[in-house]
N, C-alpha and C positions, 0 to 999 in steps of 0.2 A: 345183481337186479331180478326179480320176482318175472315170471312171465304174464302177471297182472298187472305190472308198471305198463306193459308195453303194449296190451289189448284185453278187452273185457272180457267176459263169460262169452259173448254173442260172437267172438274173435273177429271184432273190428278194432283196426288198427288205430290208437291214439292220433290224432290228428300234426300233433308235434313232427312226430317220425316220415309223416307224408311230405311235408313241409321241407325238413332236412334233405328228403331223398328226395325230391324235386327239385333241390338246390345242388345237388351231389351231381344230377343226371343233367341239369345245364350246365356247371362248370366242367362235369368229368373229372371233379378231383377231390376229395376228402379234406380240407382244412382244420385247423388244431380245436378250433369250439366243437364242429363236427363228430372229431376224433372221442373227445372226450364223452360226447353224451351215446356215441355208439360202438365204444369199445368193449360193454358188455352184454350186448342187446342183438346177440347172433338170435334169437327168437325171430326176428323180423324176417328173416332168410327161410324159414319155416311156411312152407305154404299154404298149410292150413291156417295161420296166421291172419290170411289176406278173405276167409271164406268170404265174409258178406261187405268186405270192403272192396273187393275188384269190380263188383258191377256198379258201385256209385261213382266210379271215377269216369270223370269224360274222358276224349281220345287223347287229346293233349297233355293233362296229367298220369293218364297211363303212361304214354310214351316216357315222360320225363322219370317218373318212378319206374319204371322199367331198367333205364340207362342208371339213374341212380344205386338202385339194388345190384346191378352186375358191376359199377366200379366197387360199390362197397362192400360186396363179396371178395373180389378181387385182394382191395387194400388190406381187410380184417384176415383176410385168408379162412375165409368162413368154408367151411366143409361139410356140404347138405347135399350133393349130388342130385338126384331127379327130384327130392323133394322141395329142391331151391326155389326161392319166390320167382327168380327172373323166369324160370320154365311155365310156371303158371302165368304167368304176365304176359310174356308172349302168347301161350296159347288162347290166352284173350284177345292180343292184338293181332293175332291169326282169323280170329272168330269173326272181329270184326273189319276184317280186312283194310286195313291201315297199315300194312307193310307190302302192297302188291309187286313191289320193282326190288324186294328183298335186303333194300339197303341198311334197316335195320338190324334185320336177323346177320346180316354180314358183320356188319360192326363190331355184335356181340361174339360171336362165333370165332373174331380175331382176337378181340378183348381180353375175354374170360379165358380163368383158369378152370372152370368147372367143363369138362367133356359134356355136359349133360344142357347147358344151355346152348343155343337157344330153344333147339327142339326135341328135347326131353329123352334122347337117346345118345351113347354113347358107341364105345366099340372100335372095331377096326375098323370100319367105313369112316369114322370120324379121324381116328389117329392118320389115317393116308389120303385126307380131302385136304386141300389147300387153303378154302375158303367155302362158305353155306353156299355159293353157284355149286362148288364140285361136289359137296356134300351133299345135295338135291339130289344132282345128275346121278351120284355113286350109290345113292340109296335108292333112285328112282320115285323119289316125291314131288317131284314138280308137277306129277298128274293127280297129287291128291290133296297139292297146295293151290290157293287163291292166287295168282299171279297174274300180271300183265303179259300180252303177248310177247313182248319184246321181252319181257324177263325170261319165258320161256325158252324164246328164241337161243336167248343168250348162253341159258343152262344148257340148252343142247348141243350147241357149236361149243365148249368150254372143250370137248373131249379134244376137237379138230386144232382149238385155239394152243392146246397142251402140247399136242403131237407135233404141232409146225414149232412150238417153241423147243421141244426135244430135240428136234432136227437141226434147229441153229446151234442149238450145246453141242451137239455131235459134231458139227461140222466145226467151232471151235476147237475140240478136243483131239479131232482128226487132225486139224492143221497143227494143231500143236505137238502131237505125237508124230508128224510127219515132218516137222521139223526135230525135235528132238532124233528121230532115226537118222535122219541126213547130218546132223552134229556126230551121232555114234558114228556113222561109216567115216566120216572126216577123220574121227579119233583112232578108228582100225585101219585105216590108209595111212597117218600118220607114225602109228605103232610097228606097223609091217613095214613100213620105210627105212624107220628105226632099227628093227631088226636083220633088214639084210646090209644097213649101212655096217653094224656089228660086226657081223659074220663079215661081211668084206676086209674089214679094218683088221678083224682076227687072223685073216688069210693071209694078205697083206705084210704082219708082222713077223710072218714066218719065212717071209720071202729075203733075199738080198737086196740091194739098193738099184743092181743093174736090173734087178727082175721087175722091182717095185718102177720103177723109168721106164721099161717095156709096156708094161700093164697099164700105165696111165697112158702114152702115146696111142696104145693100139684100142682104147676104150672110150666109147663116148656117151657111157648112160650117167655119167657123174659130173655136176660142174667141176672145173680146172679147180675151183678152191675146197671144194672137197677135200682134196688129195694135198691139201697144206703143210700139214705133218709131215706127210712122205717125200713131198718137195724140200722141205727143210733139211730130209735126212740124208737127201739126193745130192742136194749143194753141200754139205759139209764131209759127202764122202770122195774126196778123189780119186778115188779108182773108178768110179762111175765116168767114162769117156762124152769129150766135150760136145760130142755128136749128139748122145744124148739128151745133155740138156739142153740145145737146141731144138730140137725136136718137142719137147717139153713147152720151151719159150713158146713155139709156134702154135700152141694152143689156146694160147691167151687168144681172146678177140680184144677187140680194143673199146672195152667196156671202161668206163670212168670208176669204176666201183676201186674205192682206196686200197682195199686189203689185196685186191687183183694186181692193180698196178706197183705197189710195194714190193711183193712175191716175184712179179716179171723183172723188176729192177735188180732184186737180189738175185737172180737166173743170169741176166744179162752181164752184172758185174764177175760172176763168178764164170763166166763163158770168157770175157774179155781178160782175166788173170790168168787164165789157165795156157 
């Protein structure tokens, strides 16, 4: 489609494109019919196209066309950067002081893929800003824009809001880290305990059953069932005196634990049979 088909030599946009953009702005979507008409009409996103048209738009039409061109630019993936129509339409909106609360600018800021929309500048400040209010604060634009006092107050307090949010996020992160640290410390305790248990079992494996019996009798650092394998070995060894078996039996408490009861009864039976 030639540029002449979209606007005449005086750069006045054809009324049909104005109506289409108004419709897109109102519904914030591009339907199938609109898709067909605008698919090859990227020239309407070139700011110079609107030179004589912008001054003729009333406020409502200006706002709807601005929203429409922002939606269309994203939908069709037009890449016109700082020369995009949205930038120049928003300049007119600012000039007419009809976005004093920055709501329209913030919508465009969050919606667009063109970092120059709506303020006409990109760069690191834009990339590091969460929304239009944050951008205005970071770029110190609040004093050059015509905004309500409430909006300026919101912008100036944005930093403390972000700082507070960061503090809350850090609290959550710290709580998570503390929980992970506690879990790790518990795992380390379990590993160290298992390590000591294995060392003890290795030491006991080198002793005679009588020496094992004496160790069990003299040490209270482990629950009695910890020595279940060693006690079975002691019971099977007829060289271990009944006196030692009796003293091991006395180490069992009145636990209702099934394993403890079974092992204690094995000891009693062996003592009675000797």
